C-alpha positions as CSV (number, residue, x, y, z in Angstrom):
1,M,-147.6,-94.7,33.0
2,T,-146.6,-98.4,33.3
3,K,-149.1,-100.9,31.9
4,S,-149.9,-104.0,34.0
5,F,-150.9,-107.2,32.4
6,A,-153.3,-109.9,33.5
7,A,-151.8,-113.4,34.2
8,Q,-153.2,-114.7,30.9
9,Q,-151.6,-111.8,29.0
10,V,-148.3,-112.5,30.7
11,L,-148.4,-116.1,29.5
12,V,-149.0,-114.9,25.9
13,L,-146.0,-112.5,26.2
14,V,-143.8,-115.3,27.5
15,E,-145.1,-117.7,24.8
16,R,-144.3,-115.1,22.1
17,D,-140.8,-114.4,23.4
18,N,-140.0,-118.2,23.5
19,L,-141.4,-118.7,20.1
20,K,-139.5,-115.8,18.6
21,E,-136.3,-117.2,20.0
22,K,-136.9,-120.6,18.5
23,Y,-138.1,-119.1,15.2
24,E,-135.0,-117.0,14.8
25,A,-132.8,-120.0,15.8
26,L,-134.4,-122.2,13.2
27,G,-134.1,-119.5,10.5
28,N,-130.4,-119.0,11.3
29,F,-129.9,-122.8,11.1
30,L,-131.7,-123.1,7.8
31,L,-129.4,-120.4,6.4
32,S,-126.2,-121.9,7.8
33,P,-123.8,-124.3,6.1
34,K,-125.0,-127.0,8.5
35,A,-128.3,-127.1,6.8
36,R,-126.6,-128.4,3.6
37,D,-125.9,-131.6,5.5
38,I,-129.5,-132.6,6.1
39,E,-131.7,-134.6,3.7
40,P,-133.7,-132.5,1.3
41,E,-137.1,-133.8,2.7
42,E,-136.0,-132.9,6.2
43,K,-134.9,-129.4,5.1
44,Y,-138.2,-129.0,3.3
45,L,-140.1,-130.0,6.4
46,L,-138.0,-127.6,8.6
47,G,-138.8,-124.9,6.2
48,L,-142.5,-125.6,6.5
49,Q,-142.1,-125.6,10.3
50,H,-140.4,-122.2,10.1
51,Q,-143.2,-120.8,8.0
52,A,-145.8,-122.1,10.5
53,M,-143.9,-120.7,13.4
54,G,-143.8,-117.3,11.6
55,S,-147.5,-117.4,11.1
56,Y,-148.1,-118.2,14.8
57,L,-145.7,-115.5,15.9
58,H,-147.6,-113.0,13.8
59,V,-150.9,-114.0,15.4
60,L,-149.4,-113.7,18.9
61,N,-148.1,-110.2,18.1
62,K,-151.5,-109.2,16.8
63,R,-153.1,-110.4,20.0
64,I,-150.5,-108.6,22.1
65,E,-151.3,-105.3,20.2
66,R,-154.8,-105.6,21.5
67,F,-153.7,-105.7,25.2
């Protein structure tokens, strides 16, 4: 049986997918040689941003589990 989602739920799914893509891209960047070229403070802030994105992604996934 195929599950159908309400419009609001679809928006959460799209938001999660977009965030996951950006989260993974930032994580890959932080692990890449290019990251060595940025200032330490900027790298630190990007790391904090990546952490926050991971927390938000976790919350969205938990919400989606409840659909």
